[in-house]
Phi, psi and omega in degrees: 000140179254097181258135187238132170268126194305332178290348182243014180299123172277165184294322181292324181294318181294318185297321177299315180295319181293323176301314179301319183292323182290329169307313181292322180293331175288325180292319169301319183294317183299318184291321184293319180292323182289334195244004178073030184261121184273128180230157179228145168287148192240162160058226175295343178283319169299312175305306177310319177295319183283311189275326192240340189072022181173213180297146160301131190308326185253021176238170176207034171276153164218114186247142187226127178256137171217145168293154184312322178295326183287317177307300184301325183287323173304312185295321182289320185288336182292342182296328180252335188252339176294133169314083187285351178278334183249331184238164178224126173267123175252121179222175170300341181274332181269339181225127184303309184275008175274114197257005184270164181270350182257165184249158167237134171262120184251154179264116183289154180082007175238174177204131175222114182261131175257140187314311190287346184238357192301335187254002178278139188278074181218165169292145186230045177285162168302144199215166162233135186271146176230115185249121171286132182254139181230155188287152177250145171293146186286326180297127189292320180295308180304320178296322180297318178297308181306309177292328177296320173294317169310312177302316175300302178299325175300310180295318179301322181286321184302306190282323178292326177278356175093016176282161179122149171277166190302325180285335177292317185288359175259359177285150181292329179288331175299304180302317173303313178300322180294321174298315177297324191275347178299342180291332186242156171279168179296310178310312179295323180288322174305309181296318174302313186290317182295320175297320180296317183276358173266355196310318192252017179284346176268005177242148178276123180236164179281325184237163175222164181216171172251115191292345174274345172229071193286348178296334179270105178265117175255140177292127186306329182298334178305329188270006176274341184225135179219156173215159177276137174244149177285135182217102169058043175076002173256176176225131181227153171289134175221181183288132174302315179271071179297324187301313183302310183301319186281333178288325181296321191270312193249353187081178190289342178263033186291346177278348182267137174294142178287162177300155182302326180296334181267354178283070183251148172263177177294146184283123182240142180277315173196157175234140183232111184277353176052236183287358192249023183285000000 
């Protein structure tokens, strides 16, 4: 087994990880194209496509965005069309202690442990994230209350499922969330959270959000137009108005490289390539 400590990752090992992530992304893209499911590259993946023509050199994430209806269709279609021998679809429905509202498509036979989740009883394969976007209320006061409730559910589930690094688990706020969450089961909290974040999807609103990263509010008009971008010699759909999207997330200077001290990837405890060495 090939176990890698993140501080010692060499370029060829990072390239191997990125190649496996691309394999997952291509499986997702194949399913979406076959079934008329609209998806968009999200976050740093879209930034990488525009600024680097692929992965941001010091990162190895691949993130996908879908509006809620397409996301639910994708989850359903995966039951029959995802290659079950090679991949695993991870959601809050497939694993009790998976606390997030988004899905991961994982590569079976691999392991990638992140510091904040390494002790949680879930599968930890190399993955691609798929984020559903739900509508936000237009009224400022309602939006503030809506996001505050979302934050509460997020924290209750995070702590109840055991996420967090050791110093976080010692904080008073973490302990308080554990106490508050003890009133509900994990399944009940997930039901309440999911019902809450879908509350405004039957209403035409200006903005939508990803409930696990709720600071990013995207204009719903962005999801009306898409185009394909080159990404590591592959092609994936992204937002046609990438300038608007990237300015919303990263500000007007998104094309400038950050200082070297800020070029950080997600903290990983270990990576195991398994049969893909």
